[in-house]
Each structure stands twice: as C-alpha cells, then as structure tokens.
C-alpha positions, 0 to 999 in steps of 0.5 A, spaced: 261 603 114 263 610 115 257 613 120 256 620 122 253 627 120 255 632 115 263 631 117 262 624 114 257 626 108 260 632 105 267 632 106 273 628 103 275 624 110 272 618 107 274 618 100 282 620 103 281 614 108 279 609 103 284 612 098 290 611 104 287 604 105 288 602 098 295 605 097 298 602 104 296 595 100 289 594 104 284 592 098 280 586 101 275 592 104 268 595 101 265 601 104 258 601 105 252 605 106 246 608 102 250 615 101 255 616 096 260 621 097 263 623 091 266 630 091 272 631 088 278 629 093 285 629 090 283 623 086 280 619 091 275 614 090 268 615 091 265 611 097 258 609 100 257 612 107 252 612 112 253 620 113 247 624 114 248 632 114 244 635 120 243 629 124 243 628 131 245 622 134 241 623 140 235 624 134 236 616 132 234 614 139 226 615 138 221 616 132 218 621 136 217 626 135 218 625 127 225 628 126 225 628 119 232 630 115 235 630 123 235 622 124 230 618 127 230 610 130 227 608 123 233 610 119 238 607 124 235 601 124 234 600 117 242 602 117 244 597 122 240 592 118 246 592 113 249 588 118 256 592 116 263 588 120 265 595 122 263 601 124 267 608 123 263 613 128 264 620 128 257 623 131 255 629 135 257 635 133 250 637 131 248 634 139 254 639 141 252 645 137 244 644 140 247 644 146 245 637 148 248 635 154 254 631 154 251 625 158 245 624 153 249 624 147 254 618 151 247 614 152 245 615 144 252 612 143 251 606 146 243 606 144 246 606 137 251 601 139 247 596 141 242 597 135 248 595 130 249 589 135 242 586 134 243 586 127 251 583 128 253 581 134 260 581 131 260 588 129 267 592 131 265 600 133 271 605 132 268 611 136 271 618 134 273 623 139 270 629 134 274 634 131 274 641 134 269 646 132 268 654 132 262 656 128 259 663 128 254 665 134 256 658 138 259 661 144 258 654 147 260 650 142 268 649 144 267 647 151 261 642 149 266 639 144 271 638 150 267 635 155 264 630 150 271 628 147 273 627 155 268 622 156 270 618 150 275 614 153 279 608 152 275 606 159 269 607 156 270 603 150 272 597 154 267 597 160 262 597 154 265 592 149 263 585 149 268 579 147 265 579 140 264 587 139 269 591 141 269 598 141 276 602 139 277 610 140 279 614 134 282 620 137 280 626 133 280 631 138 286 635 135 286 633 128 283 639 125 285 647 126 278 650 126 282 657 124 286 654 117 283 647 116 276 648 115 271 652 111 267 654 116 269 653 123 266 646 123 267 642 116 274 640 114 278 642 108 282 637 104 288 639 109 283 637 115 280 631 112 287 629 110 288 629 118 282 625 120 283 620 115 290 619 117 288 618 124 282 613 122 287 610 118 292 609 124 287 607 129 283 601 124 289 598 121 292 597 128 287 592 129 289 588 123 282 586 121 284 587 114 
C-alpha cells in the first residue's frame, strides 16, 4: 500500500515504482488502496494507492474536529481494514507546511502504525524521510523538513518495531531537487518521481519480502 498525501496520490512515483519492480523480475505483488493513480508516466502501469491530496498525518488521529478532505481517524481505520502486508509511507509534507511540530508528526506516525497493526499484526512498514520542499510563501518549510527527517532514523524504527511488524526507513531526503525536479517546489516531476521510485525499490527489495 503506497500511503501518503498528494506526493503519493498525484505524482508518478507509485506508478514508476510498480514498473521498476516488474522490470526487475518482481511480479508477485499488487498495490492496494482506494485511490487510482493513473497518470501518463512514461508507460508505467496504473496502480491503486492510499494517497490523498492535502491530507495531514496528524489529522488521522481523531475525528474531532471534523477534517473533511484533510484526513480523519475514520478514514485511517477504513484503510487499515484493507490489511495490507506492506505499507510504504511518505507522509508529513502538509504537516510541515502547516508548521506542525516534529514531535506531533512523529507521534502521529506511531498512531498510524498501531492502527494498521491492530488489523494485521504482521504488517511491514517502510517509512520515508520526506522529500525536500520549497513552496512559495513558506519560510519555515525547509527547516521543518530537515527537522522531521532528522527524527526518522534507524534507531527510531528499531525501537518501534515488533518481532512480527518491523519498520524500515526509506531515505528520500535528497531524492528531489526542488528547483529542477518539481513542478511547484513540492511535487516531483517525472525526474524527481523516478528518483523516489529508485530509492523505494532499493529499500524494499533489500529486505527480500517479494
């Protein structure tokens, strides 16, 4: 399950990742989710994801106040009930953009992970250090991304892994040059999405799950 915000929902990264797995001989997998990613991505196949544009991971922890169109606990529980075997998460861009504290984002990560574990205690998580961003008008975004990525460490993953539900880190922190590989300082173009897919492929394939 590719899981995240618009970087998962509305860029070529998930489609290119699926294409890379298949081109390198991995065919016994299926991307799952309720959102179809069906862009024109150099011939890459359409895939299902749980990517949702505009969503904040910190909004997935509660239904109060109502966050229609931004993420709710009820939605998270619906996604967790799909019981994916592996979740590839790139989340937090909108939280950083909204100047949410790093500690609150990291707390939300663990909440999300535990919701999935409640449905499938064997779920495997690959949590990404998020890509750089430099949107117009956000003077705190670059520092916010740096702070969040500094908290997403192998030590954090190890501490919060279980015997049946490990967490691994995908280092996407330097995957995208915001000046040349995004369309708006945030969302990767085909070059940036290719770099993201390459990094995710390397991280997931190294664990030999499929």
